[in-house]
C-alpha positions in Angstrom: 63.7 124.5 109.8 66.7 124.7 107.4 65.7 127.0 104.5 67.8 127.2 101.3 67.3 130.2 99.0 68.7 130.2 95.5 69.3 133.4 93.7 69.9 135.0 97.1 71.7 138.0 95.6 68.8 138.8 93.2 66.1 141.4 93.8 63.5 139.0 95.2 66.1 136.7 96.7 67.7 139.4 98.8 64.2 140.5 100.1 63.4 136.9 101.0 66.7 136.5 102.8 65.9 139.6 104.9 62.4 138.4 105.7 63.6 135.0 106.8 66.0 136.7 109.2 63.3 139.0 110.5 60.3 136.6 110.7 62.0 133.3 111.4 65.2 134.0 113.5 65.0 130.5 114.9 65.4 128.9 111.4 68.7 128.2 109.7 69.2 130.1 106.5 71.4 128.8 103.7 72.0 131.2 100.8 73.0 130.0 97.3 74.3 132.5 94.7 76.2 132.3 91.5 79.4 132.8 93.4 78.8 129.6 95.3 77.7 127.3 92.4 77.0 127.7 88.7 73.5 126.2 88.8 73.8 125.1 85.2 76.2 122.5 86.5 74.0 119.7 87.7 76.7 117.8 89.7 78.0 120.8 91.6 74.4 121.9 92.4 73.5 118.5 93.8 76.7 118.5 95.9 75.8 121.9 97.4 72.2 121.0 98.2 73.2 117.6 99.6 75.7 119.3 102.0 73.1 121.9 103.0 70.4 119.3 103.9 67.5 121.8 103.6 64.0 121.1 104.8 62.7 123.7 102.4 64.0 125.3 99.2 62.9 128.7 97.8 64.2 128.6 94.2 64.4 132.3 93.1 67.4 132.0 90.8 66.7 132.7 87.2 68.2 134.3 84.1 66.2 137.5 83.8 66.2 140.6 81.7 64.1 143.2 79.9 62.3 143.0 76.6 65.4 144.1 74.6 67.6 141.4 76.1 65.0 138.7 75.7 64.5 139.6 72.0 68.2 139.7 71.4 69.1 136.4 73.2 66.1 134.0 73.3 68.3 131.0 73.1 70.3 132.0 76.2 67.1 132.7 78.2 65.6 129.3 77.3 68.7 127.2 77.8 70.1 128.8 80.9 66.8 128.7 82.7 66.2 125.1 81.7 69.6 124.1 82.9 69.5 125.8 86.3 66.0 124.8 87.0 66.7 121.2 86.1 69.8 121.2 88.4 68.0 122.5 91.4 64.8 120.5 91.0 66.6 117.2 90.2 68.7 117.6 93.4 65.8 118.4 95.6 63.8 115.5 94.2 66.6 113.0 94.6 67.3 114.2 98.1 63.5 114.2 98.9 63.5 117.8 100.2 60.0 118.0 101.6 59.0 121.6 100.7 60.0 123.4 97.5 58.7 126.8 96.4 59.4 127.7 92.8 59.4 131.3 91.7 57.8 131.3 88.3 56.5 134.3 86.3 53.3 135.7 84.8 55.1 135.5 81.5 53.8 131.9 81.3 50.3 133.2 80.3 49.2 133.6 76.7 49.9 136.7 74.7 46.2 137.3 73.9 44.5 139.1 76.8 40.8 138.7 77.4 40.6 139.2 81.2 42.9 139.0 84.1 44.7 135.6 83.8 43.8 132.9 86.3 46.1 130.0 87.0 44.2 127.6 84.7 45.1 129.8 81.7 48.6 128.5 81.4 49.1 126.5 78.2 45.8 127.7 76.7 47.3 129.9 73.9 50.4 131.2 72.1 53.0 133.0 74.2 54.2 136.5 73.8 57.1 136.5 71.2 59.5 138.6 73.3 59.1 136.3 76.3 58.6 133.0 74.6 62.0 131.3 75.4 61.9 132.5 79.1 58.3 131.5 79.5 58.8 128.0 78.0 61.5 127.3 80.6 59.3 128.5 83.4 56.4 126.4 82.3 58.6 123.3 82.2 59.7 123.8 85.8 56.1 124.6 87.0 55.0 121.3 85.5 57.8 119.4 87.1 56.7 120.8 90.5 53.2 119.7 89.8 54.3 116.2 88.8 56.5 115.8 91.8 53.7 116.7 94.2 51.5 114.1 92.6 54.1 111.4 92.2 56.2 111.7 95.4 53.7 113.3 97.8 56.0 116.2 98.4 55.0 119.9 98.6 56.4 121.4 95.4 54.5 124.5 94.5 54.9 127.5 92.2 54.3 131.2 92.9 53.7 133.2 89.7 54.4 136.9 90.5 53.4 139.7 88.3 56.3 141.9 87.1 58.4 142.9 90.2 60.4 145.9 91.1 62.0 147.2 94.3 65.2 147.3 96.3 68.3 145.8 94.7 66.7 145.9 91.2 68.9 145.9 88.1 69.2 149.4 86.6 71.5 148.7 83.6 69.4 149.9 80.7 70.4 146.9 78.5 68.9 144.5 81.1 66.5 146.4 83.2 62.8 145.8 83.6 60.3 148.6 83.0 60.2 150.3 86.4 63.9 150.3 87.0 64.5 151.5 83.5 62.1 154.4 83.9 63.9 155.6 87.0 67.4 155.1 85.6 66.5 156.9 82.3 64.9 159.8 84.2 67.9 160.1 86.5 70.4 160.1 83.7 68.4 162.6 81.6 68.1 165.0 84.6 71.8 164.9 85.4 72.7 165.2 81.7 70.5 168.3 81.3 68.3 166.6 78.6 64.9 167.8 77.7 63.5 164.5 76.4 63.4 160.9 77.5 62.7 158.2 74.8 60.1 155.5 75.5 59.8 152.3 73.6 56.4 152.0 71.8 53.5 154.3 72.1 53.1 154.1 75.8 49.7 152.5 75.9 50.7 149.0 76.8 49.6 148.1 80.3 51.6 146.2 82.9 51.1 145.1 86.5 54.0 145.6 88.8 54.3 144.4 92.5 56.8 145.6 95.1 59.2 142.7 95.7 59.3 143.2 99.4 55.6 142.6 99.7 56.0 139.3 97.8 58.9 138.3 100.0 57.1 139.1 103.3 54.2 136.8 102.3 56.2 134.0 100.8 58.3 133.6 104.0 55.0 133.6 106.0 53.8 130.7 103.8 56.9 128.5 103.5 55.6 125.9 106.0 52.1 126.1 104.6 52.7 124.9 101.1 50.5 121.8 101.6 47.5 124.2 101.6 48.4 125.7 98.3 47.2 124.7 94.8 49.9 123.8 92.4 50.3 127.4 91.1 49.4 130.7 92.7 49.3 134.1 91.1 50.8 137.0 93.1 50.0 140.5 91.8 49.2 144.0 93.0 45.7 143.7 91.5 45.7 146.5 89.0 47.8 147.7 86.1 49.1 151.0 84.6 50.2 152.1 81.1 53.9 152.3 80.3 53.4 156.1 80.0 52.0 156.2 83.5 55.0 154.4 84.9 57.3 157.0 83.2 55.2 159.8 84.6 55.5 158.5 88.1 59.2 158.1 87.6 59.4 161.6 86.3 57.8 162.9 89.5 59.9 160.7 91.8 63.2 161.8 90.1 62.2 165.4 89.6 62.8 165.5 85.9 61.2 168.4 84.1 61.5 167.2 80.5 59.1 165.5 78.1 58.4 161.9 77.0 59.1 161.0 73.4 57.4 157.8 72.2 59.4 155.7 69.7 56.9 153.6 67.8 59.6 151.9 65.8 60.4 150.0 69.0 58.4 147.0 70.3 55.8 147.6 73.0 55.1 143.9 73.9 51.5 142.7 74.4 48.9 145.4 74.9 48.0 144.2 78.4 49.0 141.7 81.1 47.2 141.5 84.4 46.8 138.5 86.6 44.0 137.5 88.9 45.3 136.9 92.4 42.0 135.9 94.0 43.3 132.4 95.0 46.3 133.9 96.9 44.1 136.5 98.5 41.9 133.7 99.9 45.1 132.5 101.7 45.9 136.0 103.0 47.9 137.7 100.2 47.4 141.4 100.6 50.2 143.6 99.3 50.4 147.1 100.8 53.0 149.2 99.0 51.5 151.6 96.4 53.3 152.3 93.1 54.4 155.8 94.1 55.7 154.6 97.5 57.5 151.6 96.0 59.1 153.7 93.2 60.2 156.3 95.7 61.8 153.6 97.8 63.4 152.0 94.7 64.9 155.3 93.6 66.3 156.0 97.0 68.0 152.6 96.9 69.3 153.4 93.4 70.8 156.7 94.7 72.3 155.0 97.7 74.0 152.4 95.5 75.3 155.1 93.2 76.7 157.0 96.2 78.4 153.9 97.6 79.9 153.2 94.1 81.3 156.8 94.1 79.2 157.9 91.1 
């Protein structure tokens, strides 16, 4: 099988690349990064995919960022994701690539939380304001995959992970997700000799995070089994933690002795976001990396990257 992975330099993409090499050494791997093609360019994207002739595509490329970036640039998050998803999907459809796995996001679910979100909850309520532009683009691509499967009898399915963290994460505070931001802020505070780390909001908002390697391991196992999937499939750890708890674990992992200061003038996002991954578990999904183990591995990777950069 020839497997093309877009977003191959991203956090999840790099983990998927590693797992294809480890689990499926007989398969041919084609990586697609922003250095190869600007996926917003539909013509260049089609040319690349046509030359690659993949049997399966794992589309992990996306314009991503933390809550601050999404609030500051909602237009960019909507337009860039619409453009790059359209380019990749249109090429795959035109070339009749048999199997296509789209990496969506749990951000597609409504802002109002009643219970863990099941796949049928998409499009049943208003979206979280901070994630709205990004979520609209993800919903559009998910629906295209659903339509393609029905119209062309191809296996175009969507995985909807919870928030992810792990090796190769982004630690720039202007663009980092919660777990990476907690580790980077604790590290910087420790080495600057600070006594306090500031936290956006009151710390009570709850989020579910899953170690990216666990997701990659399972998706690579599943790439030739997409015909058994429903159109969308949640992939989450199965429980959530408060923002304050993530900071406390980061404080322990980094070894920072200072205090947390909660800035309630900053947005916290929705009070809770947890997904129900029962459907995936019925197909064998069973993540194994605990939060503390995963954050320790992520921090070790962060330190290694700082060392290699001479910082």
